[in-house]
C-alpha positions in Angstrom: 0.1 -0.2 0.2 1.1 3.9 -0.7 2.0 5.7 2.1 -0.6 8.1 2.6 0.1 11.9 3.1 -0.1 13.7 6.9 -1.1 16.9 5.3 -4.9 17.0 6.0 -39.5 31.4 -13.4 -37.9 27.7 -15.1 -38.5 24.2 -14.0 -36.3 21.8 -14.9 -32.5 21.9 -15.6 -30.6 19.8 -17.5 -26.6 20.4 -16.7 -24.2 19.2 -19.4 -20.4 19.4 -18.1 -17.5 18.5 -21.1 -13.7 18.7 -20.5 -11.6 18.1 -23.6 -8.0 18.7 -21.9 -5.4 17.8 -24.5 -2.2 18.1 -22.1 1.6 17.2 -21.7 4.0 16.3 -24.4 6.7 16.4 -22.5 10.5 15.2 -23.2 14.1 14.1 -21.8 17.2 12.1 -22.1 18.0 8.5 -20.8 20.4 5.9 -20.8 20.4 4.6 -24.4 18.3 7.7 -26.1 18.5 9.2 -28.5 17.1 11.9 -30.7 14.1 11.6 -32.8 11.0 13.1 -34.2 8.6 10.4 -33.8 5.6 11.6 -32.1 2.8 9.3 -30.0 -1.0 9.0 -31.1 -3.1 8.5 -29.1 -7.0 7.0 -29.7 -10.0 7.7 -28.5 -11.2 6.3 -25.3 -14.4 6.5 -22.7 -13.7 6.3 -19.0 -16.0 3.6 -18.7 -13.2 0.8 -20.8 -10.5 2.2 -18.3 -9.9 0.0 -15.5 -7.0 1.5 -13.4 -8.0 5.0 -14.5 -10.6 8.3 -12.5 -11.1 11.0 -13.4 -12.4 13.4 -10.6 -14.8 16.9 -10.3 -12.4 18.7 -7.4 -9.7 18.9 -6.2 -11.0 17.3 -3.0 -12.6 14.2 -4.1 -9.8 11.4 -2.6 -7.9 9.6 -3.8 -8.8 5.4 -5.0 -5.6 3.8 -4.5 -4.1 1.7 -7.4 -5.8 4.6 -10.0 -4.9 6.7 -12.1 -6.4 10.1 -10.9 -7.0 13.3 -13.7 -8.8 16.2 -12.9 -8.5 19.4 -15.4 -9.3 22.9 -14.1 -12.5 22.8 -16.7 -15.2 21.3 -15.4 -14.7 23.8 -12.3 -14.4 26.6 -14.4 -17.8 26.4 -16.3 -19.2 25.2 -12.7 -18.7 28.1 -11.5 -20.0 30.2 -14.0 -23.6 28.0 -13.4 -23.6 28.9 -10.5 -22.8 32.6 -10.6 -24.5 33.5 -13.6 -27.2 31.7 -13.8 -28.0 29.7 -10.6 -27.1 33.0 -8.7 -26.0 31.4 -5.5 -24.6 27.5 -4.6 -26.0 24.7 -6.2 -28.0 22.4 -4.3 -28.5 18.9 -5.5 -30.0 16.8 -2.2 -29.5 14.1 -3.9 -25.9 15.0 -4.8 -24.8 16.8 -2.5 -21.7 16.0 -1.1 -20.0 16.3 -4.9 -22.3 19.6 -5.3 -20.6 21.4 -1.9 -16.6 20.1 -2.9 -17.1 22.1 -6.3 -19.0 25.1 -4.8 -16.4 25.3 -2.7 -13.5 25.0 -5.0 -13.8 28.4 -6.8 -11.2 28.4 -9.6 -9.5 31.7 -9.5 -9.2 32.3 -13.8 -6.3 34.3 -12.7 -3.7 31.3 -12.3 -4.1 31.0 -16.1 -3.5 33.4 -18.1 -6.4 35.2 -20.2 -5.2 34.9 -23.6 -5.2 30.8 -23.2 -9.0 30.7 -21.7 -12.5 31.5 -22.2 -15.4 31.0 -20.7 -19.1 32.5 -20.3 -22.3 31.4 -19.3 -26.5 32.6 -20.8 -29.0 31.5 -22.7 -29.4 29.9 -25.7 -32.7 31.8 -26.2 -30.8 34.9 -25.8 -27.6 34.0 -28.0 -25.6 32.3 -25.8 -24.4 29.0 -28.9 -23.8 31.3 -31.3 -21.6 34.0 -29.3 -19.1 30.8 -28.2 -18.8 30.4 -31.4 -17.9 33.4 -32.5 -15.6 34.1 -29.4 -14.2 31.0 -29.9 -13.3 31.0 -33.6 -11.9 34.7 -32.8 -9.1 33.6 -30.2 -9.2 29.7 -31.2 -8.5 30.1 -34.6 -6.4 26.5 -35.5 -9.2 24.8 -33.2 -12.6 23.7 -34.3 -15.9 25.7 -33.7 -18.0 23.6 -31.2 -21.3 22.5 -31.7 -24.3 21.8 -30.2 -26.3 18.8 -29.9 -30.4 19.4 -30.6 -31.2 19.3 -27.1 -30.3 22.7 -26.8 -32.6 23.6 -29.6 -35.6 21.5 -28.8 -35.7 21.9 -25.2 -37.2 24.4 -23.6 -35.0 27.6 -22.4 -31.6 26.3 -22.2 -29.0 27.4 -20.0 -25.3 27.0 -20.4 -22.0 27.6 -18.7 -18.9 27.0 -21.3 -15.1 27.2 -20.4 -13.0 26.2 -22.4 -8.2 26.5 -22.2 -5.3 26.1 -24.5 -2.0 26.0 -23.3 0.3 24.7 -24.9 4.1 24.8 -23.7 7.2 24.4 -25.9 10.6 23.2 -24.2 13.7 24.8 -26.3 15.2 21.8 -25.7 13.3 18.7 -26.8 14.9 15.2 -25.1 15.6 11.9 -26.6 14.1 9.2 -27.2 15.0 5.9 -24.5 15.7 3.2 -27.4 14.6 0.4 -24.9 11.8 1.8 -23.1 11.9 2.1 -19.7 10.1 -0.2 -16.6 7.0 1.4 -14.8 6.5 -0.6 -11.9 2.9 0.7 -10.2 1.9 1.3 -6.7 0.3 -3.0 -7.0 4.4 -3.4 -8.1 3.3 -4.6 -11.3 6.0 -3.7 -14.5 5.2 -3.1 -17.2 7.8 -2.1 -20.2 6.7 1.8 -21.6 8.1 3.9 -24.1 10.2 6.9 -22.9 12.4 10.3 -22.9 15.2 10.9 -21.3 19.0 13.6 -20.2 21.6 12.0 -21.6 23.4 10.5 -24.8 24.6 6.7 -24.9 27.4 7.1 -26.6 29.4 10.1 -28.3 27.8 10.1 -32.0 24.7 11.3 -29.3 26.8 14.2 -27.3 25.3 17.0 -29.5 23.3 19.3 -27.9 23.8 17.0 -24.4 24.2 19.8 -21.6 21.9 22.5 -23.7 19.5 19.6 -22.4 20.5 19.2 -19.0 20.5 22.0 -18.6 17.3 23.1 -18.5 16.5 20.6 -16.2 16.2 21.7 -12.4 15.6 19.2 -9.4 13.5 21.3 -7.1 13.8 19.0 -3.9 15.7 15.1 -3.9 15.8 12.7 -1.0 16.8 9.7 -0.9 15.3 8.1 0.4 17.8 5.8 2.0 16.6 2.0 4.6 12.8 4.2 4.5 11.9 3.5 1.1 12.6 4.4 -2.2 14.3 8.3 -3.7 11.5 12.0 -3.8 11.8 13.8 -6.3 10.6 16.7 -7.8 11.9 18.5 -11.2 11.0 21.2 -13.4 11.4 20.1 -17.0 12.0 22.6 -18.5 13.2 26.5 -16.2 12.8 28.7 -19.2 8.9 28.4 -20.3 6.8 30.7 -19.7 3.8 31.7 -18.4 3.4 28.2 -17.3 5.6 25.3 -16.1 5.6 21.6 -16.3 6.6 20.0 -12.2 7.0 16.2 -12.1 7.2 14.8 -8.8 7.4 11.0 -7.6 6.3 11.1 -3.8 4.2 9.3 -1.9 -0.3 9.2 -2.8 -2.1 11.1 -0.7 -5.2 11.5 0.2 -6.1 14.1 -1.9 -5.5 16.3 -5.1 -5.6 18.8 -3.2 -2.9 17.6 -0.4 -1.0 16.3 -3.1 -0.4 19.4 -4.2 0.3 21.7 -0.9 3.2 19.4 -0.3 4.9 19.9 -3.5 4.8 23.3 -3.1 6.4 22.6 0.5 8.9 20.0 -0.6 9.9 23.3 -3.6 9.8 26.1 -0.6 11.6 24.1 1.7 14.7 22.4 -0.5 15.0 26.6 -1.6 15.7 27.2 1.4 18.4 25.1 1.5 22.2 26.9 1.3 22.9 25.1 -1.0 20.4 23.9 -3.7 21.7 26.5 -6.5 24.4 24.4 -6.8 21.9 20.1 -6.2 19.8 22.5 -8.0 21.4 21.2 -11.7 21.8 17.7 -13.1 25.2 17.0 -12.2 27.8 14.6 -13.8 25.9 11.0 -13.3 22.8 12.1 -12.5 20.0 10.7 -15.0 16.5 11.7 -15.8 13.7 9.3 -17.1 10.2 10.4 -17.8 7.4 7.4 -19.5 5.3 9.0 -22.1 1.9 9.7 -21.2 -1.2 10.3 -24.2 -5.1 10.0 -24.1 -8.3 10.8 -25.2 -10.8 9.9 -22.8 -14.4 10.6 -22.9 -16.0 10.8 -19.1 -19.5 11.4 -17.9 -20.2 12.2 -14.1 -23.2 10.0 -13.6 -23.8 11.0 -10.1 -25.2 14.0 -11.8 -27.7 12.5 -14.4 -30.8 13.2 -13.5 -30.3 14.8 -10.2 -33.0 17.9 -9.5 -32.3 20.7 -8.8 -33.2 22.0 -4.7 -32.8 25.9 -5.3 -35.4 27.7 -4.6 -35.8 29.4 -7.5 -34.9 26.2 -9.9 -36.6 23.6 -8.2 -37.5 21.1 -10.0 -35.4 21.6 -12.8 -32.4 18.8 -13.4 -29.1 17.6 -14.8 -29.0 15.4 -18.2 -25.5 15.6 -18.6 -22.3 16.0 -17.1 -19.7 14.8 -20.5 -15.7 15.9 -19.4 -13.2 14.8 -22.8 -9.4 15.4 -22.0 -7.2 15.0 -24.8 -3.3 14.1 -22.8 0.2 13.6 -24.2 3.2 13.9 -21.6 6.1 13.3 -24.5 9.7 15.0 -25.7 8.9 18.2 -27.0 6.3 20.1 -24.5 3.5 20.4 -23.2 -0.5 20.5 -25.1 -3.4 21.1 -23.5 -6.9 21.9 -24.9 -9.8 21.9 -22.2 -13.6 22.1 -22.7 -16.2 22.0 -20.2 -20.1 22.9 -20.9 -22.4 23.0 -17.9 -26.3 23.2 -19.7 -30.1 23.2 -18.7 -33.6 22.8 -19.4 -36.5 22.8 -18.5 -38.3 19.3 -18.2 -39.7 18.9 -21.1 23.2 19.2 -1.4 24.1 16.3 -2.8 27.5 14.2 -4.0 25.4 11.0 -4.5 24.5 10.2 -8.2 20.9 10.8 -8.8 18.6 8.4 -10.6 15.1 10.8 -11.5 13.5 8.3 -12.8 10.3 8.3 -12.9 9.2 4.5 -13.0 7.1 4.8 -10.5 4.2 6.8 -9.0 4.2 10.2 -9.7 2.8 13.2 -10.2 2.0 15.5 -12.7 1.6 19.2 -12.1 1.1 22.4 -14.3 0.9 25.9 -13.6 1.6 29.6 -13.8 5.2 29.8 -13.4 4.9 32.6 -10.1 5.1 31.5 -6.3 1.6 30.0 -4.9 -0.1 28.9 -8.4 -3.2 27.3 -8.3 -2.3 24.1 -10.6 -4.9 24.0 -13.1 -4.0 20.7 -14.6 -3.3 18.3 -11.8 -3.2 13.8 -12.3 -1.3 11.4 -10.1 0.5 8.9 -12.3 -0.9 4.9 -10.7 0.4 2.8 -13.2 1.1 2.1 -17.4 -2.6 2.2 -18.5 -2.1 5.4 -20.0 0.8 4.8 -21.1 2.3 3.2 -24.8 4.0 0.3 -24.8 7.2 -0.1 -26.0 
């Protein structure tokens, strides 16, 4: 079992939530590796077909053991728009109140994302909100398909819609190398899989060109060798030059929630930066190695716990959720990070070290994407427990 962290008027409404997060294309070099231009491709998957992965609505959802856990801010952003701009108060759903309460409490600070990276709005279809969304999306993100909406938005009476979209690209200054032999990833149940990966070192003289520049972009945020107490724990910024966002990977114990994991990560980084020798050991030293598995998927997730549930807010009694969907497209590979995430909420009437450090993300770890600023709120977190969303080597 993984160790736990200690840080502790309308009548019917149908609500649609859809999140599409095309996320992380990362790159680093490993022991036997080469620089290539091969890009892994993910396939569309329904989350119901996944046995070892869950999608959570909030950072306060409990993390199940032996599961990958994915969260992206767009679902929360859409919920916030619904709550603030349409319902006008915390949303009450007696048959799913525990989840509604977590969403009501967990307002996402949009200042944690650059304005150019997202779009969020809410309104009624009869007042033209769909046309507004389509025009704004075409203007702000011209390379992306304009969102479309199915017949329910036309046929159901008094449809209301909250919409959020996030699009982030993070390119590493120096692409990393592909591991020619793959990486053995051991999950929390001690099951090992050989998966594709990238790394930060050359396998021979012919591969040495550009390696120092690649290694120089890596920043070791903290490192604990573990010793007799267990495997090493460490956090790495994969490319310290990226602005305004950064991508952090942290090999650490599983926490109770992703919020606890983010807080534990921040505390570890802060403590290390206060170490007088931090400026020396934050760089990859001679003999240090870095291996990272590719993580990629396109999945659709439906929050079944919200479907068909009536609202109890006085003005909205009898309204209900008719759809709750999240779509996530995520890639972690050698060249950088890509994140595309869409959320829809819609409703209608009824009708200092000297040792060599092996920074190998070959067992459960956290992926964190956030603005590069003090105390930033992450807009994507994933606990990687197993190899279900990795590519077999």
